[in-house]
N, C-alpha and C positions, 0 to 999 in steps of 0.2 A: 630224720627229725633233728639229729645232732648237727647235720650240715646246715639246716635252717637256722638253728640257734646261733651257730657261728656267724652266719651271714647277718643276723639281726644285730650282732654286736657292732657291726659297721654302719648301722643306720644313721647315727649322728653325723658321720663324715659324709655319707651320701646326702643327708639333709643340708649340710654346709655347701656342698657343690651345687645342690638344687637351688639354694638361695642365690648363688653367684650367677647361675644360668637364667633364672627367672628375672633377676635384676637386669641382666644383659639384654633379654628379649624386649625390654621396655623401649629400647633405643633402635635407631636405624641400623640395618635396613628392615628390621622386623616391626618396630613401632607398635608393640602390643602394650600400650600404656596402662591398660587395666591391671596388668600383672603387678604393677608397683604396689597395689594395695595388699598383696599377699606375698610379695617377694621375700620379705624377712621372716615370715612365719616358720619355715622349716628350720632356720638357724636358731630362732628363739626357742622353739620346741626342743631342739637338740641340747641347748644349753640348760634349760630348766628341768627337763625330764629324762636325762640320761647321765650316767657316770656318777650316781650319788655315792657310790662306795669308793670312788677314786680318791687316792691320798692327796693328789695335787690337782684338785678339780679346777682351780684358778688357771693353771697352766693349760689344762685341757680346753677350757673355754677360750683362752687366747688363741690356741691353735685352730679351734673350730672357726673362729672369726677370721683368722688369717687365711685359712683355706677358702672360705667364702669370698673374701676380698680379692685374693689373687686370681681366683676363678673369674670373678667379674671383670677385673681390670685387664687381664690378659685377653678375655673374649671381646670386651667392648672397644679396646684400643688395638685390636688386631691389625688395623690398617696402618699402624706405625711400622709394620714389617716392610712396607713399601719403601721406607727410608732407612730404617735401622733395626735389625733383629736384636742385637744386644741391648739397644735402648729400650725396646719394647719389653724385654725380659726384666730389665732393671726397674722400669716404671711399675710393672705389676708387683714385683717383690717389695718395692718401697710403699706403694699406696695401700697394699694389703694390711699394713700396720695399723691404719686408721680404723678399719673394720674390726681388727683384732682387739683394739682398745675398747671399742663399744661392746663387743661380745663379752669381754672380761667384766665390764661394769654391769652388763645385763645379768651375769651370774652373781655378781657381788650384791646386787640389790634384791634378789629373790629371797623369800623366806628360807631358813636353813633347811627345811624339808618341805617338799611340795604338799604333803599331806600331814602337816604337823599335828601331833596329838596334844590336846589340851592338858597341861600338867595337872596331876591329881592334887587335891587339897590335903594337907597333912593336919589331922585333927587329934586332939587328946581323947582319952578313953571316956571321960565324962560327957564330952560333946557328942561322941558317936552314940553313946547309950541314950542320951536325951533325944537325938534326932530319930533314932529307931522307934522310941516310944511314941513320939509325935506322929510318925508315919502310921503306926498300928492304930492309934486313936482316931485318925481321920480317914482310914482306908475305906470305910463303908460309904464315905461321901463321894468317892471317885466314880464317875460314870463308867459304864461298861466299856464304851469305845475307848475312853482314855486309858482304862486299865489294860485293854488289849494292846494299845500302842505302847504303853509303858513296859510291857513284857518283851518288846523287840530289843535285841542287843544294841547298845549304843555304838554308833559308827566312830571309827578312829579319826574321821575327817570332820567331825562336828565342829571343831574349833579352828579349822583351817582358815588362814587369812585370805585365801583365794575366794572364799565365799563372800567377801566384803567388797562392795562396789567402791568404797572410799580407798581401800588398799590398792585395788587394781587400777583405779584412775590415777592415783598418786604414782604408782609404778610406771604407768604408761607415759605420764607427763614428764617424769624425770628422764626416762630413756629417750623420749622424743627430743628433749633439750640436749641430751648427750649426743644424739645423732647429728643434730644441727651443729653442735660444737666441733665434732670431728670433721664435718664437711667444711666448716670455716677454716679449720687448721689446714686441711688439704689444699684449700684455695689460697693459703697465705704462706705457709712454710716453704723456704727455698724459692721464693717469688711466686709459688703457687700454681696449681692447675686445677681449677674447680669445675671442669667439665663433668656433665652427666651426674649431677646430684640427684638424689631420690626425687625431689620435687620437679626436676627438669623433665622427667618422664611425662609430665602433664602438659608439655608445650603445645600440644594440639587441642587441648580441652579449654577453649576460649573462655567459658564461663568460670571455671575454677581458678584460672591463673590471674584473674583481675585483682586478687588480694595482694599480688606482688607490688601494687602501688604503695602499699604500706609496709609490708614485711620483706619484700624481695623474695627470691627463691627459698631462703630458709623457712619462711612461713609455710610454704607448700611441703617442704621436706618434713617439717614438724608434724603437719597434719597426716601425712602418709605414714610416717614412722609410728605415730600414736595409734593409728588404725591397725597397723600390723600387730603391735603389742596387745592391744585390747582384744583383737580377734583370738589370739592364742589363749589369753586369760579367760575369755568368755567360753570357748570350747571346753577348756579344762574345768571351768566352774560348773557347766552343765553336767559333766561326768561326775563331779563330786556331789552335786545336788541329787543326782539319781541314786546315790549311795546313802545319803543322809535322809532321803525322802522329805526334803523340805526345800522350797525355792522362794526367793525374794526377787523384787524388781531389779533388773540389771541396769542401774543408773549409769554405770561406767560405759556400757555399750550404747545406751540411749543418748547420752550426752555427746559421745563421739560422733554418732550419726547426725545429731543435731548440728554439730559444728560443721560437718561437711555440707549439710543442707543450707546452713547459713552462708557459707562461702559461695555456694552456687547461686543463691538468691541475690547476694551482693553483686556477683559477676554479671548476672542477667540485667540487673538494674544499671550497673555502671556503663555497659555498652549502649544503653538507651539515652545516655546523657553526653553526647559529643561536645567537644569544646568549639567555640567560635574559631573559624579558620578561613584561610584563603588557599586556593589551589595553585600549585606550581608544577609545571611540566618538567620532567627530568628524563634523561636518556642514559642508559648504562651499556657500555660495550663489553662483550665477552669474546676475546680473540681466540681462546682455546689453543694457546701455543704450547707445544710439548715442553716438558721441563728440560730436556736435553738441548733444546734450541733457545731457551729463554735468554741466556747471557752469552750465546755464541755469536761472535762478530760475523761469522759466515752467513748467518741468517738475519743480519741487521736490516738489510734492504727489504727482505720479505716481511719482516715485522712492521716496518714503517708503512709499507704498502697496505698491509692488512688493517692497521689502525686507521689509515686514511680512508680506505674503502668502507669500513664499517661505520666510521664517524659520518661520512657523507650520507649514508642511509639514515642515521639517527637525526641529522640536521634537517631532514625533510619535514619532520614534525615540529620544528622550531622550538626546541627545548630551551629553558632558561639555564639549565645546568647539564653539562655532559661529564660523565664519569668514565675514566679508564682504570683498570685494576692495579693492584699492588705491583711494584717493580715493573712497570709497563715497558720501559725502555731497555734496550740491550746493553747499555753502558751507563757510566756515571752522568748525573745531570749537572754538568759544569759547562761554563760558557764556551770552552774550546772543543767540546764533544759534538759529534754528529747528532746525538739524541737531543741535546739542548737546542740546536738549530732547527731540528724537525718540529719540536713542540712549539717553539716561538713563531716559526713561520705558519704553522697550522693555526695558532691562536690569532695571529694578525689577520689571517684570511677569513676566519669564521666569526670573530667578535663574540663568541659565546664563552661564558665562564666554564673553565675546564678544571676538573679535579682529577688528579692522577697520582698513582704511587710511583716513587722514584727511589734511586740510591743517591744519597747526598754524601758529601765528604768535606771535611775541613782538615786543619793541620793535626788534629788529635785522632780522628777515627772516621770510619765510614758509617752512615746512618741509614736505616730503613725509614723512609720519610714519605710525607704526602705534600703535594704542591697544588695550590689554587692559582691559576693563571687567569687574569681578568683584563678587561679594557684592551683587547688586542695584543696582549703580551707585555703591556707597559706596567702592569701591577701584578706582583706575585706575593704569596704568603706561604710560609714554610712551617711544617710541623714535623718534628723528629719523634719517632716512636718511643714511648715511655716504658711500655711493658714488653720486654723482649722474651722470646720463647726459649727456655733452657734447652740446650742440645739441638736447637733449631736455628737460633740466631746468635747464640753465644754458648760457650762451654764453661759452666761454673767450676772454678778451681783448675782451669786449664794449665796454669803455670805452677800449681801446687802439687797436683797429683799426676805423676808420670803415667802416660798411656790412657788418660781419661778421654782425650779427644778421639781415640780410636773407636769409641762407641758409635760415632756417626760417620766414621771414615772421612772422606773428602767432601762431605756435604757442607761442613762448616769449617773452611780452611782458616778463618780468622774471625774474631768477635766483632759484632757491630757495637757501636757506641750507644749509650742510653740518652734519650732526650731528657730535657729538664723542665719543660713548660707544657701545660695544657693549653695549647694554642687553638683559639677558636677562629675559624675563617669567616670573614664578612664578605658576602657577595656584593658586587658593585651595583649601586643604585637600587638596592632591594633591602627589605627588612628581614633578610634570611641570614642566619648565622649557623655555620656548619660545625659539627663535632667530627673531625676527620679521623675516624677509628681505623687502624691498620691491622689487618689480619685478625688474630685472636682477641684483639682489644675489645671487640664488640661482645665478647662473652664475659666481661668483667664489669660487674655492676658498679663497684666503688669508683673505678676509673671513669666510666661513662658519666656518672653523676657530677664529677668534677667539671667536665665540659659544660654540663647543663647549668651548674651553679655560676659559670662564667658567661652565661647568656645564650648558649646554643639552643636553637629551636628546630633543628633538623639533624638527625643522625645519618652519617654517611660512612659506609664501610667499603674499603678497597682491600681485596684479598687475593691470594693465589693458592687455592687448594689443589692445584695441579700436582703438588709434591706427592699427594697420596693417590695419584692415578684415578681409577674409577671405583674407588672404595667408598665405604659409608662415611669416611671422615668428613667430607664436606656437608653431608646431611646432618651429622651430629653437631657440626659447627653452627649451622643455621638453627638447630633446635635449641642450642644454648644462647643464641643471640636474640631470639624473639622476646625474651624477658626484659631486655633493655628498653624496649618500646613501652611495655606495660609499666615498668618502674618509673619511667620519666614522662609517660603520656606524650611521646613524640614519635613521629613516623621515622622509618629508616629506609634508605635506598642502598642496595649492595651491588657492587660491581666486582665480579670474580674473573680471574684469568680463565679458569674453568671451575665448575663446582655448582654453586647456586647464585645466580644473579636474579635479584627479586626486589619487590617493594613490600614493606610491612607497615601496617597502620598502627595507630597509637594503642590499639587493644591487643597487639601481638598476633594479628591475623595476616597471613600472607595473601595479599590482594592480587599480585601479579608475579609470575615467575617465568623465566626464559627456558623453554623446552623445545626440542626438535620434533619432527613429525612422529617419531616413535615414542615420545614422552620422556626422552632422556635429557638430563641437565648438562651432560658433558657434550656441549655443542658450541659452535661458533655462531654469534648473532648479536642482535641489539634488542634491548628491552626499553620500550617507551611507555611512560605512564605518568599519572598525576599524584602528587603527595599533598596532604592537607597540612599547611603550616599554621599552627595555632596563633591567633591574634586577639589578645595577648596570651602569653603562655603562663599558666598557673603551675607553680612548682609543687610537685607532689610531696607527700609526707616522706617518702623514701629519698627524694632528692634533697630535702632539707635535713634529714636526720641519718641517712645512710643505713648501715646494717645494725640499726638499734635493736631490732628484734633478735637477731643472731647474737648480739653482745649480751642481751639479757639472758638468753639461753646458756651462753657460755658462763655467765656469772652463777646461774643456778647449778650448772654442772660442777663448777669449782667448789661450791658449798656442799654438793653431794659427795664429792671426793673427800672433803674434809670429814664428813660424817662417817663415810666408809672407813677412812683411816683411823678415826677414833674408835669405831667398833672393833676394828682389827686389833688395835693395841690393847683394848680392854680384854678381849679374849686371850690375847697372848699373855697378859699379866695373870689372868685367872689360871691359865694352863701352867704357868711357871710357879 
């Protein structure tokens, strides 16, 4: 019995780890999206209903959240170990801070005691005497049932704020706003990495995700976080109501369920109202070149032969646009290189618009870039990648912090240069304008909308997820990319060196994907399909206003923090 009691002391930490694991199970390769609705509940319960006698409960809440966050990020980004183990460790240790902050606020906003006793009224002697006399005078009027009920001992939980729907709903809304805020910070600070937000777990739920047309992913994260908080509050409220022997309508739970149903109804309706569009045939090549051969000049001839062979297969379907993946060629794309001559000769012979990823260079730096070659090689358009991947394409503080570059070893021998313009590619003789998203750029909503504001009506992604071998990294990449189509109401075609080459429609549904006979995405091949180009394209609320919903949530969180700080200093002065 004593051993059991000791084990029970650790249940909050087990709950924190459980939250990290439940949250992780929402994403590839497990894809148990339904778990997102309960993933945060163990952590919330541990914060609210444990450690009440702890002298530094705020620190305990921070650590509980940090444990949950580190567990999640280490588990969900385990595929980073295929590139860098130290980097994987640092990513988890850093990103856990955001969950820790949210858990601290979760504890700061709860009532001082979960079962707060209503303070007794202090009365004078005359008032007490008068009240007792009135009770004796009217006692014979009390019905027998009411008298029996009055004899029951009053519950210490009768005045608990947890019994109030308004209190619980307010608490849920504030914590949902705070969750959105920490996700936005994670996606912004140090250039940001916003993968696998809570709302991103719903990437396969086509009806639910249509709300992203207005709110982006933050709107979904808000809804899921709110549901988690309300579920915990509702369960605890039922427990309290069984003790006070009195129950009231749970408007907090009812309104939360109504919000979910409203989002579902909107989504079903939205997909029934497609935009006017015209069909365009595209073909995407996936060469599946191993990463150790990618930039090895010994394999240059083999690389050229593979691209030529696969492209000839693609051209049989007469596509209007042909895509090759990120950094397709084995060396720089400069006039004196063999790669440049190969691409231009191919374009001159085929006369098809060719979009490919290249390595460009000028007197300042080398660039991860995309190139559109049209009119038989006589017309080219260049885009240099704007959002580089920290520790993947550049080392932040490489020259300031000694030894920092060792985190990724020789994977990033030098930094790529940053692009400066959101260059939209215009296809020759067509009303199609491409947003040339490179690698992880298709997971960034704010960047993608800038291309659409400049006229893009087709999203095109060239990527190389071969760095992560046969891990779940490429599937998670795709899961985070589908929201760009919903936010902008534009289709996307993706060409990967290996990973997921596919076509996504304007509702975020994957309509075609390249797989081998065994159902594996890690294969060599060609994907041919049709995309619906909107004519004309109506800019969505998200495209016009960006992360407005997230910014509103951030503003509410700032006000919440100010109120928490005011309450803290008031108590501090009272104690002093």
